[in-house]
Each structure stands twice: as C-alpha cells, then as structure tokens.
C-alpha positions as CSV (number, residue, x, y, z in Angstrom):
1,M,0.0,0.0,-0.1
2,L,3.0,2.4,0.7
3,T,4.4,1.8,-2.6
4,K,1.1,2.5,-4.4
5,R,0.7,5.7,-2.2
6,R,4.3,6.8,-3.1
7,F,3.8,6.1,-6.8
8,T,0.6,8.1,-6.8
9,T,2.3,11.1,-5.1
10,T,5.0,10.9,-7.5
11,L,2.8,10.8,-10.5
12,L,0.7,13.8,-9.2
13,S,3.8,15.6,-8.5
14,L,5.3,15.1,-12.0
15,G,2.0,16.0,-13.5
16,L,1.7,19.2,-11.6
17,V,5.4,20.1,-12.5
18,A,4.7,19.4,-16.2
19,G,1.5,21.5,-16.1
20,L,3.4,24.4,-14.5
21,A,6.2,24.1,-17.0
22,G,3.6,24.1,-19.8
23,W,2.0,27.1,-18.3
24,S,5.2,29.1,-18.1
25,I,5.9,28.4,-21.7
26,A,2.4,29.5,-22.8
27,Q,2.7,32.7,-20.6
28,A,6.1,33.3,-22.1
29,A,4.6,33.2,-25.6
30,E,2.3,36.2,-24.9
31,P,3.7,39.5,-26.3
32,A,5.1,42.0,-24.0
33,K,3.2,45.1,-23.1
34,P,4.7,48.1,-24.8
35,A,5.9,50.7,-22.3
36,A,4.0,53.9,-22.1
37,K,5.7,57.0,-23.7
38,P,6.8,59.4,-21.1
39,A,5.6,62.4,-23.2
40,E,2.0,61.1,-23.0
41,S,-0.4,62.6,-20.4
42,P,-2.1,60.4,-18.0
43,S,-5.4,60.9,-19.8
44,A,-3.8,59.8,-23.1
45,Q,-2.5,56.6,-21.3
46,S,-5.9,55.9,-19.7
47,A,-7.7,56.3,-23.1
48,T,-6.0,53.2,-24.6
49,P,-8.2,50.2,-24.5
50,A,-7.8,47.8,-21.5
51,K,-6.5,44.4,-22.1
52,Q,-9.6,42.1,-22.4
53,E,-9.7,39.1,-20.2
54,W,-11.0,35.8,-21.4
55,R,-14.0,34.9,-19.3
56,M,-14.3,31.3,-21.0
57,P,-11.8,30.3,-23.6
58,T,-13.7,29.6,-26.9
59,G,-13.0,28.3,-30.4
60,E,-11.9,31.8,-31.3
61,H,-9.2,31.7,-28.7
62,W,-8.2,28.0,-29.6
63,S,-7.8,29.0,-33.3
64,K,-5.4,31.8,-32.5
65,A,-3.5,29.7,-29.8
66,T,-0.1,28.1,-30.6
67,D,0.1,24.3,-30.3
68,T,2.0,24.9,-26.9
69,E,-0.8,27.1,-25.5
70,R,-3.5,24.4,-26.6
71,R,-1.6,21.6,-24.9
72,A,-1.0,23.7,-21.8
73,Y,-4.7,24.3,-21.6
74,V,-5.6,20.7,-21.9
75,L,-2.9,19.6,-19.5
76,G,-4.2,22.1,-16.9
77,I,-7.6,20.5,-17.1
78,L,-6.3,17.1,-16.8
79,N,-3.9,18.1,-13.8
80,M,-6.8,19.7,-12.1
81,A,-9.0,16.5,-12.7
82,M,-6.4,14.2,-11.6
83,V,-5.7,16.1,-8.3
84,E,-9.4,16.2,-7.6
85,Y,-9.9,12.7,-8.3
86,Q,-6.9,11.6,-6.1
87,L,-8.3,13.7,-3.3
88,S,-11.8,12.6,-3.5
89,G,-11.5,9.1,-4.8
90,P,-13.7,7.3,-7.4
91,N,-16.8,7.8,-5.1
92,P,-16.8,11.2,-3.9
93,K,-19.3,12.5,-1.2
94,H,-20.3,15.5,-3.2
95,R,-21.5,15.7,-6.8
96,T,-18.6,16.1,-9.3
97,T,-18.0,15.5,-12.9
98,V,-14.2,14.8,-12.3
99,A,-14.7,11.0,-12.0
100,K,-16.4,10.9,-15.4
101,L,-13.7,13.2,-17.0
102,V,-10.9,10.9,-15.6
103,K,-12.6,7.7,-16.8
104,A,-13.5,9.0,-20.2
105,L,-10.0,10.5,-21.0
106,D,-8.2,7.6,-19.5
107,G,-5.5,6.4,-21.9
108,M,-5.9,9.5,-24.2
109,A,-2.6,11.5,-24.7
110,V,-2.7,15.4,-24.6
111,P,-2.0,15.5,-28.4
112,Q,-5.1,13.3,-29.1
113,I,-7.3,15.6,-27.0
114,V,-5.8,18.7,-28.8
115,E,-6.5,17.0,-32.2
116,T,-10.2,16.2,-31.3
117,V,-10.8,19.8,-30.3
118,D,-9.2,21.1,-33.4
119,A,-11.2,18.6,-35.6
120,Y,-14.5,19.8,-34.0
121,Y,-13.7,23.5,-34.5
122,K,-12.7,22.9,-38.1
123,A,-15.9,20.8,-38.8
124,N,-18.1,23.4,-37.1
125,P,-16.9,26.8,-37.9
126,E,-20.2,28.2,-36.8
127,K,-19.6,27.2,-33.3
128,Q,-16.5,29.3,-32.6
129,Q,-18.3,30.9,-29.6
130,Q,-18.7,27.5,-27.9
131,P,-16.3,27.2,-24.8
132,I,-13.4,24.7,-25.2
133,I,-14.3,22.9,-22.1
134,E,-17.9,22.1,-23.5
135,V,-16.3,20.7,-26.7
136,I,-14.1,18.4,-24.5
137,W,-17.1,17.5,-22.4
138,F,-19.7,16.8,-25.1
139,Q,-17.4,15.4,-27.7
140,M,-15.1,13.1,-25.4
141,V,-16.7,12.6,-22.0
142,A,-20.4,12.6,-22.3
143,P,-20.5,9.9,-25.1
144,K,-18.5,7.6,-22.8
145,A,-20.6,8.4,-19.6
146,K,-23.6,6.3,-18.8
147,P,-26.9,7.7,-20.3
148,E,-28.3,8.6,-16.8
149,E,-25.0,10.1,-15.7
150,S,-24.6,12.5,-18.7
151,S,-28.2,13.7,-18.8
152,T,-29.8,16.5,-16.9
153,P,-32.0,15.7,-14.1
154,K,-35.6,15.1,-15.3
155,A,-38.4,17.2,-13.8
156,N,-40.9,15.4,-11.5
157,K,-44.0,14.7,-13.3
158,G,-47.1,15.2,-11.2
C-alpha cells in the first residue's frame, strides 16, 4: 500500500510540474506590453483600451493559440481533474464531474485531445463561440458516460 501511495504522489507531483512548465511556456509566448511613452499625459494613457480578459476560452481563442498553448490548456484541465480525483476518490461524497472526466479520458494523450478539439472546431466553424471545455465534455466525456449520468435531471411529473 505504501508503494502505491508513493507512486501516486510521485505521479501527481510530476503532472503538476509538467503542467506548471507548460503554463510557463504558454505565458512566455504572450507578447510583452509596450511601455507607455513618457511624453503622453495620464489621460492619453488611460484612453488606450484595456486588455480584455477571457472569461471562458472559446473556439476563437483556440484557433489563435499556438500548439504549446493548446496543450498547456488541456494539461491544466487534466492536472486539475487528477488532483481532485486523487483527493476525493472514485466515489466522492459530493456531486462532481471529475470522475467521469478521468474515466472518459483515461488512456488518451494530450495531443489526441488537442486533435479532437481542433477537428471539432474545423468541422463546425459556426460554433467558434462554444467554450473549449464544452467541446471536451460533449465530444469526449459525455459519449462515454452512462446515459443517466450524462443527462440533466428530469423534472418530476405530477
């Protein structure tokens, strides 16, 4: 049992390190902000548009991302799921989607998941506003989940 626990801890640690390394590379790929010119007045500086934050990454973001950024995004999701799964176990007390995610993606490599998301957005150009996590869920996880687990709760008929 101690060997299994040590293996799990090592595996999780390596996964987190890989995820952080991938995230560092993705962050380094972002262009640097240009420095404000000293001759500009404060009002001229504040008139420049603020950097927009992504609330939920979509197909538009995916299509503009580099392969490294795409892999880092997928790796981040997988690392989060594995940590949650290891902490809560296969039968968690509280409702979670992590067990389904882990089981459905078991055996898939990060490049395979990236290719699946790429293929989806290429085949469905009208769905560029759909969040990436929805594509992963509905194209890879839900089809492998049991029908009663992947459907929404049915309303009580009275």
